[in-house]
C-alpha positions as a printed Julia matrix, in Angstrom:
90×3 Matrix{Float64}:
 -80.15  -42.99   40.49
 -82.1   -43.5    37.24
 -80.3   -43.39   33.93
 -81.35  -40.68   31.54
 -82.34  -41.59   27.99
 -79.67  -39.42   26.4
 -76.99  -41.26   28.38
 -78.36  -44.63   27.27
 -78.44  -43.53   23.62
 -74.93  -42.07   23.91
 -73.59  -45.31   25.37
 -75.32  -47.31   22.62
 -73.84  -45.13   19.87
 -70.41  -45.34   21.51
 -70.64  -49.13   21.71
 -71.64  -49.32   18.03
 -68.71  -47.06   17.11
 -66.24  -49.21   19.06
 -67.67  -52.4    17.59
 -67.49  -51.0    14.06
 -63.91  -49.81   14.64
 -62.93  -53.31   15.71
 -64.71  -54.71   12.65
 -62.65  -52.38   10.44
 -59.46  -53.89   11.79
 -60.61  -57.53   11.86
 -62.48  -57.64    8.54
 -60.85  -59.75    5.83
 -62.41  -57.87    2.91
 -61.44  -54.29    2.16
 -64.9   -53.24    0.99
 -66.47  -54.37    4.25
 -63.79  -52.46    6.15
 -64.73  -49.27    4.31
 -68.42  -49.82    5.09
 -67.6   -50.32    8.77
 -65.41  -47.2     8.65
 -68.37  -45.24    7.26
 -70.4   -46.53   10.21
 -67.69  -45.29   12.6
 -67.77  -41.85   10.94
 -71.57  -41.79   11.23
 -71.44  -42.67   14.93
 -68.89  -39.91   15.5
 -71.26  -37.49   13.8
 -74.07  -38.56   16.12
 -71.72  -38.1    19.06
 -71.18  -34.49   17.98
 -74.96  -34.01   18.13
 -74.89  -35.07   21.78
 -72.15  -32.5    22.41
 -74.42  -29.78   20.96
 -72.12  -29.27   17.97
 -74.7   -29.68   15.23
 -72.67  -27.88   12.56
 -69.68  -30.12   13.22
 -71.96  -33.16   13.07
 -73.33  -32.14    9.67
 -69.83  -31.48    8.35
 -68.61  -34.82    9.72
 -71.44  -36.74    8.09
 -71.32  -34.9     4.77
 -67.55  -34.94    4.3
 -66.42  -38.17    5.92
 -69.42  -40.44    5.4
 -70.5   -38.92    2.12
 -67.25  -38.06    0.39
 -64.33  -39.94    1.93
 -66.11  -43.29    2.22
 -67.46  -43.1    -1.33
 -64.01  -42.08   -2.6
 -62.44  -45.05   -0.85
 -65.06  -47.4    -2.31
 -64.47  -46.08   -5.82
 -60.71  -46.41   -5.34
 -61.1   -50.01   -4.26
 -63.48  -50.87   -7.08
 -61.29  -49.33   -9.78
 -58.05  -51.05   -8.79
 -57.08  -54.34  -10.38
 -56.97  -57.23   -7.97
 -54.77  -60.26   -8.36
 -55.04  -63.67   -6.76
 -52.14  -65.12   -4.81
 -50.99  -67.17   -7.81
 -50.65  -64.06   -9.96
 -53.85  -64.59  -11.95
 -56.11  -61.61  -12.44
 -59.42  -61.6   -10.56
 -62.47  -61.27  -12.8
């Protein structure tokens, strides 16, 4: 039984989403975790395309990847970080 191309692409996107989700949890830096989370949101949007829910895919990509991820990045960049000794990070 030959594999169809859409199944291969779906499995690839699913594997990337799972790998990025694991990278979100295991990443030591918060900014990298947000970037991996944006990749997870993007893969979920592509998964909606395979389910023939194009509108939901566009909404997923525009709101979660575009707005939520950028909002999280701005929130991280605007907070003051401190080192373990109490000194402020420059």
